[in-house]
C-alpha positions as CSV (number, residue, x, y, z in Angstrom):
1,Q,-10.6,-22.6,-16.1
2,T,-8.0,-22.1,-13.4
3,L,-5.2,-24.6,-12.7
4,D,-6.7,-25.3,-9.3
5,Q,-10.1,-26.1,-10.9
6,L,-8.4,-28.4,-13.4
7,Q,-6.4,-30.2,-10.8
8,S,-9.4,-30.8,-8.5
9,F,-12.1,-31.7,-11.0
10,Q,-13.7,-35.0,-10.4
11,V,-13.6,-37.6,-13.2
12,A,-16.8,-39.1,-11.9
13,E,-18.7,-36.0,-13.1
14,F,-18.0,-37.0,-16.7
15,Q,-19.0,-40.6,-16.6
16,G,-15.5,-41.8,-15.6
17,S,-13.7,-40.5,-18.7
18,Y,-10.8,-38.1,-17.9
19,A,-10.5,-37.2,-21.6
20,V,-14.2,-36.4,-22.0
21,G,-14.0,-34.3,-18.8
22,M,-11.0,-32.4,-20.1
23,L,-12.7,-31.7,-23.4
24,R,-15.8,-30.4,-21.7
25,L,-13.8,-28.1,-19.6
26,L,-12.0,-26.9,-22.6
27,M,-15.2,-26.4,-24.6
28,D,-16.8,-24.5,-21.6
29,S,-13.7,-22.3,-21.4
30,V,-13.6,-21.5,-25.1
31,A,-17.4,-20.9,-25.1
32,S,-17.1,-18.4,-22.3
33,H,-14.4,-16.4,-24.1
34,L,-16.1,-16.4,-27.5
35,G,-19.5,-15.1,-26.4
36,D,-21.6,-14.7,-29.6
37,L,-18.8,-15.3,-32.0
38,S,-19.0,-18.3,-34.3
39,P,-15.5,-19.6,-34.8
40,S,-14.7,-21.3,-38.1
41,F,-12.1,-24.1,-38.2
42,T,-10.5,-25.5,-41.3
43,H,-9.2,-29.0,-41.8
44,K,-6.4,-27.9,-44.2
45,D,-6.4,-31.1,-46.3
46,L,-10.0,-32.0,-47.0
47,H,-10.6,-34.7,-49.6
48,D,-12.7,-37.9,-50.1
49,E,-10.4,-40.1,-48.1
50,Q,-10.7,-37.8,-45.0
51,V,-14.4,-38.2,-44.7
52,I,-16.1,-41.5,-43.7
53,Q,-19.9,-42.0,-43.8
54,R,-21.1,-44.4,-41.1
55,S,-24.0,-46.8,-41.5
56,N,-26.3,-44.3,-39.6
57,Q,-25.4,-41.6,-42.2
58,D,-23.3,-39.6,-39.8
59,L,-20.1,-38.2,-41.2
60,T,-16.7,-38.5,-39.5
61,I,-13.8,-36.3,-40.6
62,L,-10.3,-37.7,-40.1
63,D,-6.8,-36.2,-39.7
64,F,-7.0,-32.9,-37.9
65,E,-3.2,-32.4,-37.5
66,N,-3.3,-29.1,-39.5
67,W,-6.6,-27.7,-38.4
68,Q,-6.8,-24.1,-37.3
69,P,-9.2,-21.1,-37.3
70,D,-9.4,-19.8,-40.9
71,D,-11.7,-19.2,-43.9
72,P,-13.9,-22.2,-44.6
73,L,-13.3,-21.6,-48.4
74,I,-9.8,-23.0,-47.8
75,D,-11.3,-26.5,-47.1
76,L,-13.4,-26.2,-50.3
77,S,-10.2,-25.3,-52.1
78,Y,-8.3,-28.3,-50.8
79,Y,-11.2,-30.5,-52.0
80,L,-11.1,-28.9,-55.4
81,F,-7.3,-29.3,-55.6
82,H,-7.6,-33.0,-54.9
83,A,-10.6,-33.3,-57.2
84,F,-8.8,-31.8,-60.2
85,R,-5.5,-33.6,-59.6
86,L,-7.2,-37.0,-59.1
87,D,-9.8,-36.5,-61.8
88,Y,-12.8,-36.9,-59.4
89,P,-16.1,-37.6,-61.2
90,T,-18.0,-34.4,-62.0
91,E,-20.8,-35.7,-59.8
92,H,-18.6,-35.6,-56.7
93,I,-17.7,-31.9,-57.3
94,Q,-21.3,-31.1,-58.2
95,A,-22.6,-32.7,-55.0
96,L,-20.2,-30.7,-52.9
97,F,-21.2,-27.4,-54.5
98,E,-24.9,-28.1,-54.2
99,G,-24.4,-28.0,-50.5
100,Y,-22.5,-24.7,-50.7
101,F,-24.2,-23.1,-53.7
102,S,-25.8,-20.1,-51.8
103,Q,-22.4,-19.1,-50.5
104,L,-20.6,-19.5,-53.8
105,A,-23.1,-17.6,-56.0
106,D,-21.1,-14.3,-56.2
107,D,-18.0,-13.6,-58.3
108,N,-16.0,-12.4,-55.3
109,T,-16.4,-15.7,-53.4
110,R,-15.6,-17.6,-56.6
111,S,-12.4,-15.5,-57.1
112,I,-11.3,-16.2,-53.5
113,L,-11.9,-19.9,-53.9
114,S,-10.0,-20.0,-57.2
115,F,-7.1,-18.1,-55.6
116,Y,-6.9,-20.5,-52.7
117,T,-7.0,-23.5,-55.0
118,L,-4.3,-22.1,-57.2
119,F,-2.2,-21.2,-54.1
120,I,-2.5,-24.8,-52.8
121,A,-1.4,-26.2,-56.1
122,A,1.6,-23.8,-56.3
123,R,2.5,-24.7,-52.7
124,A,2.6,-28.3,-53.7
125,V,5.0,-27.5,-56.5
126,K,7.3,-25.6,-54.2
127,F,7.2,-28.4,-51.6
128,F,8.3,-31.1,-54.1
129,A,10.8,-28.8,-55.8
130,E,12.5,-28.3,-52.5
131,R,12.0,-31.6,-50.7
132,N,11.4,-34.5,-53.0
133,R,12.2,-33.8,-56.7
134,K,11.2,-37.3,-57.6
135,Y,7.6,-36.3,-57.5
136,L,8.0,-32.9,-59.1
137,P,7.0,-34.0,-62.7
138,L,3.7,-35.4,-61.4
139,T,3.2,-32.3,-59.3
140,L,3.6,-30.1,-62.3
141,I,1.1,-32.2,-64.2
142,N,-1.3,-31.7,-61.3
143,F,-0.7,-28.0,-61.3
144,A,-1.6,-27.9,-65.0
145,K,-4.8,-29.8,-64.3
146,V,-5.8,-27.4,-61.6
147,T,-5.0,-24.3,-63.6
148,A,-6.9,-25.7,-66.7
149,A,-9.9,-26.5,-64.6
150,L,-9.9,-23.0,-63.1
151,R,-9.4,-21.4,-66.5
152,R,-12.5,-23.3,-67.8
153,E,-14.3,-22.2,-64.6
154,Q,-15.2,-25.9,-64.2
155,P,-16.4,-25.6,-60.6
156,W,-19.0,-23.0,-61.5
157,K,-20.3,-24.6,-64.7
158,L,-21.5,-27.9,-63.4
């Protein structure tokens, strides 16, 4: 949308909500530029505490400060990272993979997912080694948990 259109748009068109109106203009603008493309955005820190299930069974995802267009396998990798380091029950991991099984059936996809998960764990070690060494011993334990789970191919053998 042009600046003139944005400055002159009427809030009343959007049920009185300026924010909703601006979001609709943004969505229309993005949709017109994307055409038939299907963008894929990642959360970049997906884990159980970032997802809330409401009473009507709808899901709400929280904390989008790091979101960006990227490979959706990265979000699965963040989930795995947190699942391994926090010892999530096997049923949680299994439920996640049942929803994605058709996409994770081939070895190439599994290798990419393992790489991302290992990279996330290594990045955590680097972060705490440089910025907060007090948590480095725990981070190294978590790194060991992640590498052990990936060596056992735990995600694929549920």
